[in-house]
C-alpha positions as CSV (number, residue, x, y, z in Angstrom):
1,M,-37.1,-4.3,19.4
2,E,-35.0,-2.5,16.8
3,T,-32.7,-5.4,16.5
4,V,-35.5,-7.9,16.1
5,F,-37.2,-5.6,13.6
6,R,-34.0,-5.3,11.5
7,Q,-33.6,-9.1,11.5
8,C,-37.2,-9.5,10.3
9,L,-36.6,-7.0,7.5
10,L,-33.5,-8.8,6.4
11,Q,-35.3,-12.2,6.4
12,A,-38.0,-10.7,4.3
13,G,-35.4,-9.1,2.0
14,L,-33.8,-12.4,1.4
15,K,-37.2,-13.9,0.3
16,I,-37.6,-11.1,-2.1
17,F,-34.0,-10.8,-3.3
18,G,-33.6,-14.5,-4.1
19,P,-36.3,-14.6,-6.8
20,L,-35.1,-11.2,-8.2
21,L,-31.6,-12.6,-8.5
22,Q,-32.9,-15.7,-10.3
23,Q,-35.0,-13.5,-12.6
24,R,-31.8,-11.5,-13.5
25,V,-29.9,-14.7,-14.1
26,D,-32.6,-15.9,-16.5
27,Q,-32.5,-12.6,-18.4
28,I,-28.7,-12.9,-18.8
29,D,-28.9,-16.5,-20.0
30,A,-31.7,-15.6,-22.5
31,H,-29.7,-12.9,-24.1
32,Y,-26.3,-14.6,-24.1
33,Q,-24.5,-15.2,-27.4
34,P,-22.0,-18.1,-27.0
35,K,-18.6,-18.0,-28.5
36,P,-17.9,-20.2,-31.5
37,Q,-17.5,-23.9,-30.6
38,S,-19.0,-23.3,-27.2
39,R,-21.9,-25.5,-26.3
40,R,-24.6,-25.3,-23.6
41,H,-24.7,-28.1,-21.1
42,G,-27.8,-27.5,-19.1
43,R,-28.3,-25.5,-15.9
44,R,-26.3,-25.8,-12.8
45,P,-27.1,-24.7,-9.2
46,L,-24.9,-22.3,-7.2
47,D,-25.3,-21.3,-3.6
48,V,-24.5,-17.6,-3.6
49,S,-23.5,-15.6,-0.5
50,T,-25.2,-12.2,-0.6
51,L,-25.7,-9.2,1.8
52,F,-29.0,-10.8,2.8
53,G,-27.7,-14.3,3.3
54,Q,-27.3,-17.4,1.0
55,V,-29.6,-18.0,-2.0
56,T,-29.5,-20.7,-4.6
57,V,-29.7,-19.9,-8.3
58,L,-29.8,-22.0,-11.4
59,R,-27.8,-20.7,-14.4
60,D,-26.7,-22.0,-17.8
61,Y,-23.4,-23.7,-18.2
62,Y,-21.3,-23.6,-21.4
63,H,-18.2,-25.5,-22.3
64,G,-15.8,-24.8,-25.2
65,P,-12.1,-24.6,-26.1
66,D,-11.5,-22.1,-23.3
67,G,-13.1,-24.4,-20.7
68,G,-16.3,-24.0,-18.7
69,H,-18.3,-20.8,-18.4
70,C,-21.4,-19.5,-16.8
71,P,-22.5,-16.3,-18.4
72,A,-24.6,-15.2,-15.4
73,D,-21.6,-15.5,-13.1
74,A,-19.6,-13.2,-15.3
75,Q,-22.3,-10.6,-15.9
76,L,-23.2,-10.4,-12.2
77,G,-19.5,-10.1,-11.3
78,L,-19.6,-13.0,-8.9
79,E,-16.4,-13.7,-7.0
80,G,-16.6,-17.4,-6.9
81,S,-19.9,-17.8,-5.0
82,T,-19.9,-14.3,-3.5
83,T,-21.8,-11.3,-4.9
84,P,-19.6,-8.3,-5.7
85,A,-21.3,-6.2,-3.1
86,L,-20.5,-8.6,-0.4
87,A,-17.0,-9.3,-1.7
88,R,-16.3,-5.5,-1.7
89,L,-17.5,-5.1,1.9
90,V,-15.5,-8.2,3.0
91,C,-12.3,-6.8,1.4
92,R,-12.8,-3.4,2.9
93,A,-13.3,-4.8,6.4
94,A,-10.3,-7.1,6.0
95,A,-8.1,-4.2,4.9
96,Q,-8.8,-2.5,8.2
97,Q,-8.8,-5.2,10.9
98,P,-8.1,-8.9,11.5
99,Y,-10.3,-11.4,9.8
100,G,-12.0,-12.4,13.0
101,A,-12.8,-8.8,14.0
102,A,-14.0,-8.1,10.5
103,S,-16.4,-11.1,10.7
104,R,-17.8,-9.9,14.0
105,D,-18.2,-6.3,12.9
106,L,-19.9,-7.2,9.6
107,H,-22.4,-9.2,11.7
108,E,-22.8,-6.5,14.3
109,Y,-23.1,-3.5,11.9
110,G,-25.1,-5.1,9.0
111,S,-26.2,-8.6,10.2
112,I,-24.0,-10.0,7.5
113,Q,-23.0,-13.6,8.1
114,V,-19.6,-14.4,6.8
115,D,-17.0,-16.3,8.8
116,E,-13.3,-15.3,9.0
117,R,-12.2,-18.3,6.8
118,Q,-14.5,-17.1,4.1
119,I,-13.2,-13.6,4.4
120,Q,-9.6,-14.9,4.0
121,R,-10.5,-16.9,0.9
122,V,-12.2,-13.9,-0.7
123,V,-9.2,-11.6,0.0
124,Q,-6.7,-14.1,-1.3
125,H,-8.8,-14.8,-4.4
126,I,-9.1,-11.1,-5.4
127,G,-5.9,-9.6,-3.9
128,P,-3.5,-10.7,-6.7
129,A,-5.6,-8.6,-9.2
130,C,-4.7,-5.3,-7.5
131,E,-1.2,-4.9,-8.7
132,P,-1.9,-5.6,-12.4
133,W,-4.8,-3.1,-12.2
134,L,-2.5,-0.4,-10.8
135,A,0.0,-1.1,-13.5
136,S,-2.7,-0.5,-16.1
137,L,-3.7,3.0,-14.9
138,T,-2.8,5.9,-17.1
139,S,-0.9,8.9,-16.0
140,S,-2.8,11.9,-14.5
141,A,-2.9,14.9,-16.9
142,K,-3.0,17.3,-14.0
143,A,0.3,19.1,-13.4
144,V,1.3,20.1,-9.9
145,P,3.9,22.6,-8.6
146,I,5.7,20.1,-6.3
147,L,5.5,16.4,-6.2
148,Y,7.1,14.4,-3.4
149,V,8.3,10.8,-3.6
150,T,9.3,9.0,-0.4
151,C,9.9,5.5,0.8
152,D,10.9,3.5,3.9
153,G,10.8,-0.1,5.2
154,T,9.3,-1.8,8.3
155,G,9.5,-5.4,9.5
156,T,6.4,-7.6,9.4
157,P,6.1,-10.8,11.5
158,M,6.2,-13.9,9.3
159,R,5.7,-17.6,9.6
160,K,8.8,-19.7,10.2
161,E,8.7,-21.2,6.7
162,E,8.9,-17.7,5.2
163,L,12.1,-16.9,7.2
164,Q,14.2,-19.9,6.2
165,G,17.8,-18.9,5.4
166,R,17.1,-15.2,6.1
167,K,19.5,-13.2,8.3
168,G,18.0,-11.2,11.1
169,R,18.7,-9.3,14.3
170,Q,18.1,-12.2,16.8
171,K,21.0,-13.3,18.9
172,D,21.5,-16.4,16.8
173,G,21.4,-14.3,13.6
174,S,17.9,-15.5,12.6
175,A,15.0,-13.4,11.5
176,K,11.5,-13.0,13.0
177,T,10.3,-10.5,10.4
178,R,10.5,-9.6,6.7
179,E,10.7,-6.1,5.5
180,V,7.8,-4.5,3.8
181,K,9.0,-1.6,1.6
182,L,6.4,1.2,1.5
183,G,6.4,4.1,-1.0
184,A,4.3,7.3,-0.9
185,V,3.7,10.1,-3.4
186,F,2.0,13.3,-2.4
187,T,1.8,16.9,-3.6
188,Q,2.2,20.4,-2.3
189,H,0.6,23.6,-3.6
190,K,1.2,26.1,-0.8
191,V,2.9,27.0,2.5
192,D,1.3,28.4,5.7
193,E,1.6,32.0,7.0
194,K,5.0,31.1,8.5
195,G,6.4,29.7,5.2
196,R,6.1,26.0,6.3
197,P,5.0,23.5,3.7
198,M,1.5,22.2,3.6
199,R,0.7,18.8,2.2
200,D,-2.4,18.8,-0.1
201,H,-5.4,17.1,1.5
202,Q,-5.9,13.5,0.5
203,S,-3.1,13.7,-2.0
204,T,-1.0,10.8,-0.7
205,T,-1.0,7.5,-2.5
206,Y,0.9,4.4,-1.4
207,V,2.5,1.3,-2.9
208,G,3.9,-1.5,-0.7
209,S,5.7,-4.8,-1.4
210,F,8.0,-7.5,-0.1
211,K,10.0,-7.3,-3.3
212,G,13.7,-6.5,-3.4
213,A,15.0,-2.9,-3.8
214,D,15.3,-3.0,-7.6
215,A,11.8,-4.3,-8.2
216,F,10.4,-2.0,-5.6
217,A,12.1,1.0,-7.2
218,L,10.1,0.2,-10.4
219,L,6.9,0.1,-8.5
220,L,7.6,3.4,-6.9
221,R,8.5,4.9,-10.3
222,D,5.3,3.6,-11.8
223,E,3.3,5.2,-8.9
224,A,5.0,8.5,-9.6
225,R,4.2,8.1,-13.3
226,R,0.5,7.6,-12.4
227,R,0.7,10.9,-10.4
228,A,2.2,12.8,-13.5
229,V,5.7,13.1,-12.2
230,G,6.8,14.2,-15.7
231,A,4.5,17.2,-15.5
232,A,5.5,18.4,-12.0
233,Q,7.4,21.6,-11.9
234,Q,9.6,20.2,-9.2
235,V,10.1,16.6,-7.9
236,I,11.4,16.0,-4.4
237,F,12.8,12.6,-3.2
238,L,12.7,12.2,0.6
239,S,14.3,9.2,2.5
240,D,16.0,8.4,5.7
241,G,19.3,7.2,4.1
242,A,18.5,3.4,4.1
243,A,21.1,1.7,2.0
244,W,18.5,0.0,-0.3
245,A,16.9,3.4,-1.1
246,E,20.1,5.3,-1.9
247,E,20.1,4.4,-5.6
248,I,16.4,5.1,-6.3
249,P,16.6,8.8,-7.0
250,G,19.5,8.5,-9.4
251,Q,18.0,5.5,-11.3
252,C,14.3,6.5,-11.4
253,F,14.0,10.2,-10.7
254,A,16.6,12.0,-12.6
255,G,16.6,15.8,-11.9
256,A,14.8,15.4,-8.6
257,V,16.0,17.2,-5.5
258,S,17.1,14.5,-3.1
259,I,16.6,15.4,0.6
260,L,17.8,13.3,3.5
261,D,15.3,13.3,6.4
262,F,16.4,16.0,8.8
263,Y,15.4,14.1,11.9
264,H,17.6,11.1,11.1
265,T,20.5,13.5,10.5
266,A,19.8,15.1,13.9
267,Q,19.9,11.7,15.6
268,R,23.3,11.0,14.1
269,V,24.5,14.4,15.2
270,H,23.4,13.7,18.8
271,K,25.2,10.3,18.7
272,L,28.4,11.9,17.5
273,A,28.2,14.7,20.1
274,S,27.7,12.2,23.0
275,L,30.6,10.1,21.8
276,L,33.1,12.9,21.2
277,Q,32.2,15.5,23.9
278,P,29.8,13.9,26.4
279,A,30.5,16.8,28.9
280,D,29.4,19.5,26.4
281,K,25.6,19.3,26.5
282,N,25.1,22.0,23.9
283,L,27.4,20.6,21.2
284,A,24.6,18.8,19.3
285,S,22.4,21.9,19.4
286,R,25.2,24.0,17.9
287,W,25.8,21.5,15.1
288,I,22.1,21.2,14.3
289,K,21.9,25.0,14.0
290,L,24.8,24.8,11.5
291,L,22.9,22.2,9.5
292,L,20.0,24.5,9.3
293,K,22.3,27.1,7.8
294,D,23.6,24.8,5.0
295,Q,26.9,24.4,6.9
296,V,27.1,20.6,7.0
297,A,30.7,20.7,5.7
298,K,31.6,22.7,8.8
299,V,30.0,20.1,11.1
300,I,31.9,17.3,9.4
301,T,35.2,19.2,9.7
302,Q,34.6,19.8,13.5
303,V,33.7,16.1,13.9
304,K,36.9,15.0,12.2
305,T,39.0,17.4,14.4
306,L,37.6,15.9,17.5
307,Q,38.1,12.4,16.3
308,E,41.8,13.1,15.6
309,S,42.2,14.1,19.2
310,L,40.5,10.8,20.3
311,P,42.1,8.2,18.0
312,M,41.1,5.2,20.1
313,L,37.4,6.2,20.2
314,S,35.2,3.9,17.9
315,D,32.1,4.9,16.1
316,P,30.2,1.6,15.8
317,D,27.4,3.1,13.6
318,D,29.7,5.0,11.3
319,N,27.8,8.2,11.9
320,L,30.5,10.3,10.3
321,G,30.5,8.1,7.2
322,F,26.7,8.6,7.0
323,M,27.2,12.4,7.3
324,E,29.8,12.4,4.5
325,R,27.9,10.1,2.2
326,H,24.8,12.2,2.3
327,Q,26.4,15.6,2.5
328,H,24.9,16.7,-0.8
329,R,21.4,16.0,0.5
330,K,21.6,18.3,3.6
331,N,21.1,21.8,2.4
332,Y,18.3,22.2,4.9
333,G,18.5,26.0,5.1
334,T,17.9,26.3,1.4
335,Y,15.2,23.7,1.4
336,R,13.3,25.6,4.2
337,K,13.6,28.9,2.4
338,K,12.0,27.3,-0.6
339,G,9.1,26.1,1.6
340,L,9.9,22.4,1.1
341,F,9.5,19.5,3.5
342,I,12.8,18.4,5.1
343,G,11.4,15.5,7.2
344,S,10.1,12.1,6.1
345,G,7.2,12.1,8.6
346,V,4.6,11.2,5.9
347,I,6.2,7.9,5.1
348,E,7.1,7.3,8.8
349,A,3.4,7.7,9.7
350,G,2.6,5.5,6.6
351,C,4.7,2.6,7.9
352,K,2.7,2.8,11.2
353,N,-0.8,3.3,9.6
354,V,-0.6,1.4,6.4
355,V,1.5,-1.5,7.5
356,G,1.9,-1.6,11.3
357,K,-1.8,-1.0,12.2
358,R,-2.9,-4.0,10.2
359,L,0.0,-6.4,9.7
360,K,1.9,-6.1,13.0
361,Q,-0.8,-6.7,15.6
362,S,-0.1,-9.1,18.5
363,G,0.0,-12.8,17.6
364,M,0.1,-12.2,13.8
365,F,2.4,-14.3,11.6
366,W,2.0,-14.0,7.9
367,S,2.7,-15.8,4.7
368,E,4.0,-13.5,2.0
369,S,1.0,-14.1,-0.2
370,G,-1.5,-13.4,2.6
371,A,0.2,-10.3,3.8
372,T,0.6,-9.0,0.2
373,C,-3.1,-9.4,-0.5
374,V,-4.1,-7.4,2.6
375,L,-1.5,-4.8,1.9
376,H,-2.8,-4.3,-1.6
377,F,-6.3,-3.6,-0.3
378,R,-5.1,-1.4,2.4
379,T,-3.0,0.8,0.0
380,L,-5.9,1.0,-2.4
381,L,-8.2,2.1,0.4
382,L,-5.8,4.7,1.9
383,S,-5.0,6.0,-1.7
384,Q,-8.7,6.6,-2.5
385,R,-8.6,4.0,-5.2
386,F,-10.7,1.2,-3.7
387,D,-14.0,2.0,-5.5
388,A,-12.2,2.5,-8.9
389,F,-10.7,-1.0,-8.5
390,W,-14.1,-2.6,-7.9
391,K,-15.7,-0.8,-10.9
392,H,-12.9,-2.1,-13.1
393,R,-13.2,-5.6,-11.7
394,H,-16.9,-5.8,-12.5
395,N,-16.1,-4.7,-16.1
396,V,-13.5,-7.4,-16.4
397,H,-16.0,-10.1,-15.3
398,A,-18.6,-8.8,-17.7
399,S,-16.1,-8.8,-20.6
400,K,-15.9,-12.6,-20.3
401,N,-19.3,-12.8,-22.0
402,D,-18.0,-11.1,-25.2
403,C,-18.6,-13.5,-28.0
404,L,-15.5,-12.2,-29.9
405,H,-12.3,-10.9,-28.3
406,L,-11.6,-7.3,-29.1
407,A,-8.6,-6.7,-31.4
408,A,-5.5,-5.7,-29.5
């Protein structure tokens, strides 16, 4: 009975909402002041998808040097033929689940009829506007004691045409995925009763991209700028030692404390111990304790001594080289005494939650443009910026009705 009653209410709502929307369109058209050399060419119909269903409206159409223009479309913030309220819900749903599931849930939860192809079209129409909007945001004026910048990469399954000529890890050297680079910025104000760092609640913001390392570094720098990196008392750069990320702190975050993820270091130590002294089950634990006392140099010396006694033993992953290359980033004892994070768990979880949970589900194969649009909305949503984007977008649409462009 409830379901039937809800459906009746929505049908009644559609009959009321249609005339109200037409009335609003008529008001907009009546008050519109056209730009110079722009001429009205009658009224044109449009089938508009709304939260209540589809309605048809008649609105004025103008044509001038800049092309065709319907003032009502701009003032209402229509996304093509979709109302902004419906477009916002569609993009929110698509950011969290596959298009088909989003379509079914919108129908189940709100009796909103929108098929998965329409959802895809809306997302790909609006998605490209997310990155320019982010770039336009001003820096926060709020200074923080400690600001963390971290990044990592994760593979995303792509269509065959997106992988042409790319090297991968398949037996034939081909690739099945492309790397999404993900960056995160978060803050810390306090430690717990044991002196362990505590990340500020809802302080994490994300940026993600398929771009190369140099271009992504600039995106990450811009995100840190938006988070007032220049006003932070201390900046920490955390990474797992990936080759593409090694140059980022020096190029974009001069003066930051650069920390190598402790758990990746511990994995390298375990590999070295199993290679050099497989019978000594406690060797890795002893080396890790030395690392936690800022004695990474001592660990490297002991590794070299053991290697000299086993000259024929190979180290396929160059674990010792990794230890030496990042030696200056492994003062874990000092970092812990200062109450700093020494692990990159935030970005590791981000790769799973931001990217993997949405883009790496079974049977998914993406185009770069399609994956990027979904990734934009997902990072906005998980960075608590989703609503601000939509408010800005409505203002952008409305500004199209200005009869004169504002001076730059």
